[in-house]
BALOBA-1460 file (C-alpha; in Angstrom, 3 decimals):
// residues 202
<rec num="1" residu="i" x="-7.330" y="10.096" z="6.637"/>
<rec num="2" residu="f" x="-4.608" y="9.556" z="4.037"/>
<rec num="3" residu="t" x="-3.606" y="5.952" z="3.420"/>
<rec num="4" residu="s" x="-0.840" y="6.519" z="0.863"/>
<rec num="5" residu="v" x="1.511" y="9.082" z="-0.631"/>
<rec num="6" residu="n" x="-0.502" y="8.915" z="-3.852"/>
<rec num="7" residu="g" x="-3.656" y="9.748" z="-1.935"/>
<rec num="8" residu="v" x="-2.021" y="12.934" z="-0.647"/>
<rec num="9" residu="r" x="-0.683" y="13.867" z="-4.057"/>
<rec num="10" residu="f" x="-3.887" y="13.427" z="-6.018"/>
<rec num="11" residu="f" x="-6.092" y="14.960" z="-3.318"/>
<rec num="12" residu="f" x="-4.136" y="18.204" z="-3.293"/>
<rec num="13" residu="d" x="-3.786" y="18.199" z="-7.085"/>
<rec num="14" residu="r" x="-7.573" y="18.033" z="-7.295"/>
<rec num="15" residu="l" x="-8.001" y="20.698" z="-4.626"/>
<rec num="16" residu="r" x="-5.826" y="23.108" z="-6.599"/>
<rec num="17" residu="a" x="-7.512" y="22.175" z="-9.885"/>
<rec num="18" residu="l" x="-10.787" y="23.301" z="-8.316"/>
<rec num="19" residu="g" x="-9.227" y="26.663" z="-7.493"/>
<rec num="20" residu="r" x="-9.185" y="25.974" z="-3.752"/>
<rec num="21" residu="d" x="-6.400" y="26.200" z="-1.192"/>
<rec num="22" residu="a" x="-5.673" y="25.300" z="2.438"/>
<rec num="23" residu="r" x="-8.507" y="27.516" z="3.658"/>
<rec num="24" residu="a" x="-10.986" y="25.024" z="2.202"/>
<rec num="25" residu="l" x="-9.867" y="22.487" z="4.808"/>
<rec num="26" residu="g" x="-10.717" y="24.731" z="7.740"/>
<rec num="27" residu="r" x="-9.884" y="23.152" z="11.087"/>
<rec num="28" residu="a" x="-9.629" y="19.603" z="9.797"/>
<rec num="29" residu="r" x="-7.345" y="17.142" z="11.558"/>
<rec num="30" residu="f" x="-5.118" y="14.868" z="9.508"/>
<rec num="31" residu="c" x="-4.168" y="11.217" z="9.842"/>
<rec num="32" residu="a" x="-1.397" y="9.601" z="7.791"/>
<rec num="33" residu="i" x="-1.005" y="5.834" z="7.502"/>
<rec num="34" residu="g" x="2.791" y="6.001" z="7.844"/>
<rec num="35" residu="p" x="5.880" y="8.246" z="7.909"/>
<rec num="36" residu="r" x="6.179" y="8.571" z="4.121"/>
<rec num="37" residu="t" x="2.564" y="9.624" z="3.850"/>
<rec num="38" residu="a" x="3.117" y="12.062" z="6.722"/>
<rec num="39" residu="e" x="6.116" y="13.500" z="4.856"/>
<rec num="40" residu="a" x="4.010" y="13.936" z="1.722"/>
<rec num="41" residu="l" x="1.379" y="15.700" z="3.813"/>
<rec num="42" residu="a" x="4.031" y="17.955" z="5.352"/>
<rec num="43" residu="g" x="5.147" y="18.792" z="1.829"/>
<rec num="44" residu="q" x="1.679" y="20.229" z="1.291"/>
<rec num="45" residu="g" x="2.024" y="22.340" z="4.425"/>
<rec num="46" residu="f" x="0.084" y="20.135" z="6.853"/>
<rec num="47" residu="k" x="1.260" y="18.212" z="9.899"/>
<rec num="48" residu="a" x="-0.218" y="14.771" z="10.508"/>
<rec num="49" residu="d" x="-2.040" y="14.699" z="13.841"/>
<rec num="50" residu="v" x="-1.995" y="10.902" z="13.913"/>
<rec num="51" residu="v" x="0.548" y="8.430" z="12.506"/>
<rec num="52" residu="p" x="-0.014" y="4.849" z="13.704"/>
<rec num="53" residu="k" x="2.756" y="2.552" z="14.868"/>
<rec num="54" residu="e" x="1.535" y="-0.132" z="12.471"/>
<rec num="55" residu="f" x="1.343" y="1.254" z="8.945"/>
<rec num="56" residu="q" x="-1.920" y="-0.285" z="7.758"/>
<rec num="57" residu="a" x="-5.663" y="0.060" z="8.366"/>
<rec num="58" residu="e" x="-5.539" y="-2.025" z="11.534"/>
<rec num="59" residu="g" x="-2.837" y="0.241" z="12.921"/>
<rec num="60" residu="m" x="-4.823" y="3.369" z="12.128"/>
<rec num="61" residu="l" x="-7.899" y="1.986" z="13.868"/>
<rec num="62" residu="e" x="-5.788" y="1.132" z="16.901"/>
<rec num="63" residu="a" x="-4.285" y="4.638" z="16.947"/>
<rec num="64" residu="i" x="-7.681" y="6.340" z="16.999"/>
<rec num="65" residu="k" x="-9.656" y="3.773" z="18.980"/>
<rec num="66" residu="k" x="-10.039" y="6.150" z="21.938"/>
<rec num="67" residu="e" x="-11.293" y="8.982" z="19.739"/>
<rec num="68" residu="d" x="-15.008" y="9.708" z="19.879"/>
<rec num="69" residu="v" x="-15.829" y="9.675" z="16.170"/>
<rec num="70" residu="k" x="-19.602" y="9.542" z="16.504"/>
<rec num="71" residu="g" x="-21.007" y="12.172" z="14.163"/>
<rec num="72" residu="a" x="-17.541" y="13.104" z="12.904"/>
<rec num="73" residu="r" x="-17.225" y="13.783" z="9.189"/>
<rec num="74" residu="i" x="-14.267" y="11.799" z="7.864"/>
<rec num="75" residu="l" x="-12.853" y="11.879" z="4.344"/>
<rec num="76" residu="i" x="-10.663" y="9.031" z="3.079"/>
<rec num="77" residu="p" x="-9.050" y="9.819" z="-0.309"/>
<rec num="78" residu="r" x="-7.639" y="6.517" z="-1.509"/>
<rec num="79" residu="a" x="-7.121" y="4.084" z="-4.358"/>
<rec num="80" residu="e" x="-10.196" y="2.634" z="-6.009"/>
<rec num="81" residu="a" x="-9.124" y="-0.914" z="-5.146"/>
<rec num="82" residu="a" x="-8.616" y="-0.813" z="-1.390"/>
<rec num="83" residu="r" x="-9.853" y="-2.722" z="1.626"/>
<rec num="84" residu="d" x="-13.018" y="-1.453" z="3.293"/>
<rec num="85" residu="l" x="-11.927" y="-2.270" z="6.842"/>
<rec num="86" residu="l" x="-11.146" y="1.336" z="7.793"/>
<rec num="87" residu="p" x="-14.324" y="3.062" z="6.540"/>
<rec num="88" residu="e" x="-16.583" y="0.227" z="7.674"/>
<rec num="89" residu="d" x="-15.174" y="0.237" z="11.204"/>
<rec num="90" residu="l" x="-15.479" y="4.020" z="11.472"/>
<rec num="91" residu="r" x="-19.064" y="3.929" z="10.212"/>
<rec num="92" residu="a" x="-19.878" y="1.244" z="12.758"/>
<rec num="93" residu="r" x="-18.657" y="3.672" z="15.408"/>
<rec num="94" residu="g" x="-21.033" y="6.350" z="14.153"/>
<rec num="95" residu="a" x="-18.767" y="8.393" z="11.900"/>
<rec num="96" residu="d" x="-20.000" y="9.974" z="8.671"/>
<rec num="97" residu="v" x="-17.385" y="8.575" z="6.286"/>
<rec num="98" residu="t" x="-16.851" y="9.613" z="2.678"/>
<rec num="99" residu="v" x="-14.531" y="7.443" z="0.598"/>
<rec num="100" residu="a" x="-13.225" y="9.381" z="-2.397"/>
<rec num="101" residu="v" x="-11.437" y="7.598" z="-5.232"/>
<rec num="102" residu="a" x="-8.305" y="9.719" z="-5.599"/>
<rec num="103" residu="y" x="-6.549" y="7.408" z="-8.039"/>
<rec num="104" residu="r" x="-6.725" y="4.001" z="-9.669"/>
<rec num="105" residu="t" x="-4.026" y="1.368" z="-9.865"/>
<rec num="106" residu="v" x="-3.983" y="-0.142" z="-13.343"/>
<rec num="107" residu="r" x="-1.902" y="-2.856" z="-14.925"/>
<rec num="108" residu="p" x="0.802" y="-1.301" z="-17.120"/>
<rec num="109" residu="g" x="1.374" y="-2.513" z="-20.632"/>
<rec num="110" residu="a" x="4.150" y="-4.834" z="-19.515"/>
<rec num="111" residu="d" x="5.456" y="-7.541" z="-21.818"/>
<rec num="112" residu="g" x="4.251" y="-10.613" z="-19.961"/>
<rec num="113" residu="e" x="6.293" y="-12.990" z="-22.092"/>
<rec num="114" residu="a" x="9.486" y="-11.044" z="-21.395"/>
<rec num="115" residu="v" x="8.791" y="-11.236" z="-17.657"/>
<rec num="116" residu="k" x="8.125" y="-14.974" z="-17.854"/>
<rec num="117" residu="e" x="11.290" y="-15.576" z="-19.879"/>
<rec num="118" residu="g" x="13.366" y="-13.537" z="-17.449"/>
<rec num="119" residu="l" x="12.063" y="-15.627" z="-14.576"/>
<rec num="120" residu="r" x="12.582" y="-18.925" z="-16.399"/>
<rec num="121" residu="r" x="16.192" y="-17.987" z="-17.172"/>
<rec num="122" residu="r" x="16.635" y="-16.798" z="-13.565"/>
<rec num="123" residu="e" x="17.578" y="-13.348" z="-14.823"/>
<rec num="124" residu="i" x="15.068" y="-11.938" z="-12.332"/>
<rec num="125" residu="g" x="16.067" y="-12.720" z="-8.771"/>
<rec num="126" residu="v" x="13.419" y="-10.872" z="-6.782"/>
<rec num="127" residu="v" x="9.776" y="-10.075" z="-7.453"/>
<rec num="128" residu="t" x="8.624" y="-7.241" z="-5.188"/>
<rec num="129" residu="f" x="5.062" y="-6.353" z="-4.258"/>
<rec num="130" residu="t" x="4.049" y="-3.124" z="-2.542"/>
<rec num="131" residu="s" x="0.286" y="-3.666" z="-2.520"/>
<rec num="132" residu="s" x="-2.334" y="-6.336" z="-3.048"/>
<rec num="133" residu="s" x="-3.263" y="-4.757" z="-6.376"/>
<rec num="134" residu="s" x="0.333" y="-5.122" z="-7.581"/>
<rec num="135" residu="v" x="0.099" y="-8.842" z="-6.788"/>
<rec num="136" residu="r" x="-3.132" y="-9.215" z="-8.745"/>
<rec num="137" residu="n" x="-1.757" y="-7.255" z="-11.706"/>
<rec num="138" residu="y" x="1.372" y="-9.409" z="-11.727"/>
<rec num="139" residu="v" x="-0.549" y="-12.680" z="-11.633"/>
<rec num="140" residu="a" x="-2.718" y="-11.400" z="-14.499"/>
<rec num="141" residu="l" x="0.381" y="-11.556" z="-16.732"/>
<rec num="142" residu="f" x="0.175" y="-15.351" z="-16.587"/>
<rec num="143" residu="d" x="-2.334" y="-17.799" z="-18.037"/>
<rec num="144" residu="d" x="-3.396" y="-18.901" z="-14.560"/>
<rec num="145" residu="w" x="-2.263" y="-19.045" z="-10.936"/>
<rec num="146" residu="a" x="-0.521" y="-22.381" z="-11.473"/>
<rec num="147" residu="e" x="1.755" y="-20.910" z="-14.140"/>
<rec num="148" residu="a" x="2.385" y="-17.810" z="-12.032"/>
<rec num="149" residu="s" x="3.354" y="-19.955" z="-9.051"/>
<rec num="150" residu="a" x="5.600" y="-22.304" z="-11.023"/>
<rec num="151" residu="v" x="7.487" y="-19.602" z="-12.917"/>
<rec num="152" residu="t" x="7.812" y="-17.234" z="-9.959"/>
<rec num="153" residu="a" x="9.331" y="-20.055" z="-7.894"/>
<rec num="154" residu="n" x="12.600" y="-19.299" z="-9.738"/>
<rec num="155" residu="a" x="12.825" y="-15.996" z="-7.849"/>
<rec num="156" residu="v" x="12.276" y="-14.746" z="-4.308"/>
<rec num="157" residu="v" x="8.993" y="-12.978" z="-3.598"/>
<rec num="158" residu="a" x="9.306" y="-9.896" z="-1.381"/>
<rec num="159" residu="c" x="6.279" y="-8.147" z="0.138"/>
<rec num="160" residu="i" x="5.937" y="-4.790" z="1.854"/>
<rec num="161" residu="g" x="3.581" y="-6.030" z="4.559"/>
<rec num="162" residu="p" x="1.385" y="-8.851" z="5.861"/>
<rec num="163" residu="i" x="-1.742" y="-7.890" z="3.904"/>
<rec num="164" residu="t" x="0.184" y="-7.901" z="0.624"/>
<rec num="165" residu="a" x="1.846" y="-11.168" z="1.647"/>
<rec num="166" residu="e" x="-1.553" y="-12.737" z="2.341"/>
<rec num="167" residu="t" x="-2.712" y="-11.771" z="-1.145"/>
<rec num="168" residu="a" x="0.451" y="-13.224" z="-2.677"/>
<rec num="169" residu="e" x="0.053" y="-16.486" z="-0.767"/>
<rec num="170" residu="a" x="-3.625" y="-16.650" z="-1.762"/>
<rec num="171" residu="c" x="-2.513" y="-16.381" z="-5.399"/>
<rec num="172" residu="g" x="-0.166" y="-19.328" z="-4.973"/>
<rec num="173" residu="l" x="3.068" y="-17.368" z="-4.569"/>
<rec num="174" residu="k" x="5.536" y="-18.325" z="-1.846"/>
<rec num="175" residu="v" x="6.688" y="-15.254" z="0.073"/>
<rec num="176" residu="g" x="10.366" y="-15.350" z="1.004"/>
<rec num="177" residu="i" x="10.906" y="-11.788" z="2.219"/>
<rec num="178" residu="l" x="8.612" y="-9.663" z="4.377"/>
<rec num="179" residu="a" x="9.428" y="-6.091" z="5.382"/>
<rec num="180" residu="k" x="9.391" y="-5.319" z="9.106"/>
<rec num="181" residu="e" x="7.198" y="-2.282" z="8.463"/>
<rec num="182" residu="n" x="5.042" y="-1.165" z="5.556"/>
<rec num="183" residu="t" x="7.522" y="1.182" z="3.876"/>
<rec num="184" residu="i" x="9.668" y="1.018" z="0.746"/>
<rec num="185" residu="p" x="12.929" y="1.599" z="2.703"/>
<rec num="186" residu="a" x="12.031" y="-1.262" z="5.054"/>
<rec num="187" residu="l" x="11.302" y="-3.506" z="2.072"/>
<rec num="188" residu="a" x="14.636" y="-2.610" z="0.462"/>
<rec num="189" residu="e" x="16.416" y="-3.299" z="3.754"/>
<rec num="190" residu="a" x="14.694" y="-6.674" z="4.067"/>
<rec num="191" residu="i" x="15.789" y="-7.642" z="0.550"/>
<rec num="192" residu="v" x="19.404" y="-6.664" z="1.222"/>
<rec num="193" residu="s" x="19.392" y="-8.514" z="4.553"/>
<rec num="194" residu="h" x="17.987" y="-11.619" z="2.883"/>
<rec num="195" residu="f" x="20.780" y="-11.816" z="0.334"/>
<rec num="196" residu="v" x="23.500" y="-10.912" z="2.813"/>
<rec num="197" residu="q" x="22.300" y="-13.749" z="5.027"/>
<rec num="198" residu="s" x="22.100" y="-16.092" z="2.031"/>
<rec num="199" residu="s" x="25.722" y="-15.275" z="1.143"/>
<rec num="200" residu="c" x="26.841" y="-15.913" z="4.717"/>
<rec num="201" residu="d" x="25.074" y="-19.277" z="4.761"/>
<rec num="202" residu="r" x="26.929" y="-20.551" z="1.705"/>
């Protein structure tokens, strides 16, 4: 089960680094969390057998709820910091689940003061988040949640999906834009729609 494009990328990079190829995967079936992940999988020569309608763990569980996974061996290559809902639910249903850390999301060496100043001067109009870890890394640029909330209030917060939005709200950030589906194109469309509507309302 692949839960991100990065998961696909780093899994196959590692497979090749070990001197293995598609034959190592035998008759495995593949699940992709969304269309972009499915495209990345197709780029590696594999078709996703399952792509949920809702592009998050809950959607994946819904998509495979009728599958008999008892005794099934399931590999989930994913980010180190990820929710455990998917593997825990599958284990509860009797699956033998292996969670492999394919990559880690780390806070880049961003200039926190420059970001704060840009927000204070309203030079930054939108702060976008594509994962809960991106929210936490952003908030870590500030002295505390109160400062993050106060300074970020000068911009509009846009989130890729409800889970990311929940994390943002929990960190004291007011979410003004929420994508209709968990994809970057949908997030970009939501941002454009927000500002088009704002212009029309003036």
